[in-house]
N, C-alpha and C positions, 0 to 999 in steps of 0.2 A: 332347497332354499336358498334365498340371497339374504347376504347381510350390509345393511347400510352403515355406516359410520359418520354422524353429525360432530363435527368438533366445535370448540368454543364458540369460533367466531359465525358459524351458522346458526347459533341459537343465542347471538349475545344481547337479544330486544326482542318486543313481544313483535314486531313486524318481521324477524328474522323467523320466530317461530309458526309465523301464517305462512311463511314462504317454505318451509319442511311439509308443512299440510298441503300446502299446493301440489309439491313435487311427489310426494304420495298418493293424492288424489288422481293425479295423471299418469301412474303407473298402472299397467294390468295387474299386477302381484298383489297377492295378500299373503303369501309365503315368504315373509320377510321378519327377519331379525335386525332391530334398529339399537345399533351402539351410540350411546350419547354422552358427549362430555359435559363439565360445569359451562355454565355461560358465560360467556365473555372473558372476562379477567378475574372471574369469581377465584380461581386454586390461589393465583396471587393475593386475593382479599384475603383468603384465609390462612395463608403462609405468615401473612402478618398480624393476624389473631394470635397464631401459636408463638411467632415473636414476642409478641407483647405479654403473653401468659408467663413465658420464661422469664421475662424482664420483669416481672411481678409489678408492672404497672397497669393497676385497675382501670384508671380513666382512659387508660388508650387502649384497652382491650377491650373496656364496653363502648367507646366508640367506633373501634376496628370492625365490631362483630353488628354493630348498629347500622354500620353501612353496606353491609353484606345482607341483611335484612332488608334495608329500604330499598336497594338494588331488584331485587326480587318481588318484591311486596308491588313495587311500581309496574315490574312487568306482568303480575299476576293481575293487577289493576287494569291494565289496558286489554287484557285477552279475556277475561270472565266478568260480565255485564252482571252478575247475580252476586252480591256482597255476601251472601251467605253459601255461597258454593264451596262442597267439602274440601276443595283445595285449600282454602284458608287453614282449616284446622289441621290438615294433615302437614302444611308448611311450620304452621305454630307448632306442633309436635316436635318436627325436626330440629328446629331452632332450639325448643327446650331441652332435647338430647344434647345438643354443643353444650349449653348453661351446664346443665346437669354432670355432664363428664366434667368438665373444668373445676368445678367444686368438687368434686369427689376423688378425682385422680390423685395418687399419690407415688405414681410413676415419675422418677428423674430423666428417661430417657427421652430426648428428643423426636428420635424418629418413630418411635411407636405412637407419641402424642400425637406428632404428626398427621400420622395415618388414620386416627382416631377421628382428627377433625377435618382436614383439608379433604376426604373422601367425601361430607354430606356436600359438597358442590354437586356432585354427579346424584348423589341421594334427590337432592332438592331438584336439579333440572329436569328429571327422568319422570318425577311426578306430577311436576309442571305441564311435561308436554303430553304425558300419556292422557292425562286428564282432558285438556284440550283436544287431542285428537278424537278422543272419544265423543266430544260433544260434538266435534265437526262430521262425526259419523264415520270417523274412522276406527273401527273397534279393533282395540289391541290390549294386551294382559302384560301388566307391568310383572317385572322380575327383578329379583335382588340379586345382584351378580355375586354377592358374597355368599348365597349359598350355593351357588355353583363353580364357580373358579376359585379352587383349593391352591393354597401356596404353603411354603417355611414361614416361617417366624422373622426375615431378613427385612424387616421394616422399611419402606422406601422403595426396596427393588426386589419384590418377592420373586420367588421363583416358583413354578406352575408344577403343581403335580397333576401331572397328565391323565395319570390313569383314573385316579378320583375325580377330575375335573371333566373328563368326558363321559363318565357314568353318570355323573349328576345332571349333563346337560342332556344327554341323550334321553335320562330317565323323565326330565321334567319339560321338556320341549315338544309339542305337535308340531311338527315340519310344515304343516298344512295353515297355519294360523299366523298371526301377526304379534311380536311382542317388541316391548320397550324395555332396555336394560341400560347398566351402566357400562362407561369404558373405566381403566384405570384400577378398578379395583377388586380384592378379591376377600379371602379370609385365610386364618392359619387353624391348625390342628385344633387351637383352642378356642376359634370364631371369632378372635378380635380381627378387626381391620388390618387388611395389608392395601398396600398401592404395588403397581406395578414399573414404576419408573415416570418420570415426566413425559409427558406425551405418548401415555400409556393404553391410550384408548385405541390407538390404532393396533396395537397388540392384543387387546382384549377380542378386535371385531376378527383377527386371525385363529385365535383360540377359538371363536364360537364355530368359525367356518370349518375350523380344523376336525373341531369334535361332531360337528354335524353333516361333514363331507358336503358342505354347502357348492352351489353351482359358481358363485362368485363373491366378491368381497368387492362394494363400492364406498370409497371415501371421498366425502363431498367437501371441497375446499373453497375457498376464497378466488381460487387463480384456474386458469384453463386446463391444468391437468400437471404433469410432471414438466418441467421446463429444463433447457440444458444449464442454466445457473438462476441464481435468486433476483429478480428483476428491482429490489432494492438495492443494490448493489451492481449489479451489471446491466447494458445498455442490449438490444436488438436481441432478446432473447427468443427461443424457438423453443417449440412444442414437441415432445418426444413420444411418436406415436406408441411405438411398441417398442417394450424394455423387457430383454431376455431376465429370467429370474435371476442369473446369476450377477450381470451389470447392474441391476436394481440391488444388491446386496451390496456390492462394491461401492457404490454410490452412498448408500444408507451408511456403510462403515466409515465411508472419507467423510462424512458429516452435510450430507443432503438433506435439508429439513422436510421434506412435503413427504417424507418415508420415514416411519420409525424402524432403526435397526433389527431390531428383535420380531417385527412384524413376518417378514419376508419365509423366513425357514420353514415354521409351520404350513404356509401357503403351497412354498413347492414340494414339500414332500406330498402334497395330494394333489398336487396341479390343479390349484383353484386360482383361476385369474385375479389379479389386483387391479379395479378401474378406480383411477383419481378423476373426478368429475367436477365442474363448476357449479355449485349452488347458485351463482348468481346466473349462469345460463346452463340451464338444466338439459336442454335441447342439445347441445354441442357432445360430441364423443370423448372428448377426453384422452386420457392415456390409460395403457393397459399393460401391465407385468404381467407377462405369460409366457409360454412354452414355443418361444422362438429363437431362432438361432443366432440374430444380432441385433443391435440397436437400429431405428428407424424413425428420422433420418440419423445416419451414423456422422455423427457432429462432435465436435469437443464439449465437451461438460465441466463447468466449471463450480468450485465449492470454496467456500470462504466460511471459516470460523474463526471467530473473535474469542478474545478473555482465554487465550492461550498460555502458556507458561513454557519458555525455552530454558531447559536444565541441561548443564553440562556437567560431567563426573569425570574425573581421572583419578588416578590410583596417586596414593600419599608417596609410595617409593618407587613409582614411575613401574612397578610391576604390571602383567597383564591384567586385564580385565576379562577375568575367566569365568568358567560356568559357574562356581561357587558365588562370585561377585555378582552377577546376572541375577543367581536365584535369590539373594540377598535384596536385590533392588526390586524384585518383582513381588516379592512378599509384601514388603513394604507398602508398594503400590497397593495391593490388594487389601493390606491390614486399613488404609485410609480413603478406600475409595477412590482411587484418583484412574483418571480412565489416561490412555498413552494413545495419541492420536500421530505419532511419528518417531521414529526413532534411528539411531546411526552411530555405528560404535566402530572402531578402529581397536589397535591391540592394545592401547594405555586410556582411551578415553569412550567415552558414552554419551551420547545427545541424545535428550527425550523432549517431545512436545507431547505438553502434558494438560489435560483438563479437570481443574479442581471444583468440583461442583458443590462439596460439601465443606469447603473452608479447611480444608487440613496443610494446606501448603506449608506452613511455617513446622507445623510437627514434622513432618516429611522430611524437611530441610535439617533440620535438627538431629533426626537420625542419622541422615545420610554424611551431615558432616562428621560422625564419630568415626568412617572409615574411609571417604574420600575428600579430596578437593571439591567444593562444590560452588559454582555459580551460577546464577538465575536472573535470567531477565521475564519481567513479569510482564502480561499485557500484550503479546505478541498476536499477528494474524497469522496463521495457515491456510495458505492458497494453495489447491489440489485441482488440476485439470486431466480428466480421462480423454484417451484419445488425442493428446496433445500435439499439435503441430508447430512448425519453427516459429511461428509468430504468436501462439497461446498465449504468451504473458507479456505482449504489447502492453496491455491495460495499465500494468505497472507503472508505467513510465520510468524516467530517468531518476525521480526524486526520494525513492524508495529505496532502504537500508535492505538489502537480505543478508539476512544473520544466518540462513544454512537452507541448501536446496538438496534435491533427491530427485531423481530421474530412475523410473524402470521401465520397463518394455512399452505399455501405452499409459503409464502415468507419472506426471511430475507435480512435483511438490516444492513451494518455497516458503520459508519463514520470513515475515518482513516485521519491522519495526512498526507498533502502532504510531 
């Protein structure tokens, strides 16, 4: 069985959905499980709904939810000529569930509410696409990923229960048929919806591939494949044709945005190739992350991470920052769900480049200041170059202030002021 994953950009409007259908019509396979994200920027739009809900701004809440409705009904109107098509009442029902939840919810927990609401982006998109494909003669079965992918109750970052998830998937999926399901979502032991982290649809594809022992996974993107740099920030980018699993994991860890960091481990365990191909040019081969010995072509790979913060800690009494201190620091980072992108330490100081996805930086700094002298430079950019060469950082020019740099065997990193 093959796993296809289509992200939000590939299903952002009616024409994009038609393009997905064309790709599927031109494949000889029908044993495909298709993982689909929310359409376009729907996740962002539903995040706004959640924000307005907690701000107790009813007018803004109603307005933001109506925008989401209008966006999807416009797509439906362009895809389905019959205005009495069953898709209308199905989507009506899903939006009704959103409104009902917001009216009856008693939980004050933002992450819980976030998962219950934002997950509807994937539920809506998959129903629309499943109905459209069936109308085009591409027979498929819609599956609710929440009944299959089981996680703990760590909302927004659900951790997969692999044993139960594999049992659910193998018992409910016939490898000879075509299925449509959602990326990004699962459910906890109480059947409340959980999400797997932003961009978690790639991870969902890997979960299904691992459990089904799939032939391969193909992620359809708006780029030619995995490039050696993000073309939004770097010129003269090149396609990486073959990428070893370990190299891809390193690139993902350092922040390469094409592949989700958690996606690769389950695929490597089962030696399942991950293909990254362009939905704009589906006949091109793209890139393959697979069991090869080295990167091809072996060239420098550039990664840019913005919205980072450079945190510098030193002991108040000039004592060593020893294991006890480091344990305290990392316990706080875990508590506030703050990711470390780079660390560097000496006997009496500790430098961290961190990413604050959940806006907990001020609380972290307050707690750290009780035991350390703390300074923080917000909004820095972290550049990482894998397989660096002597001139690899020439692109920075002479006008950038380098705040910290670190050199490893074949990886160089520099933090610069925004």
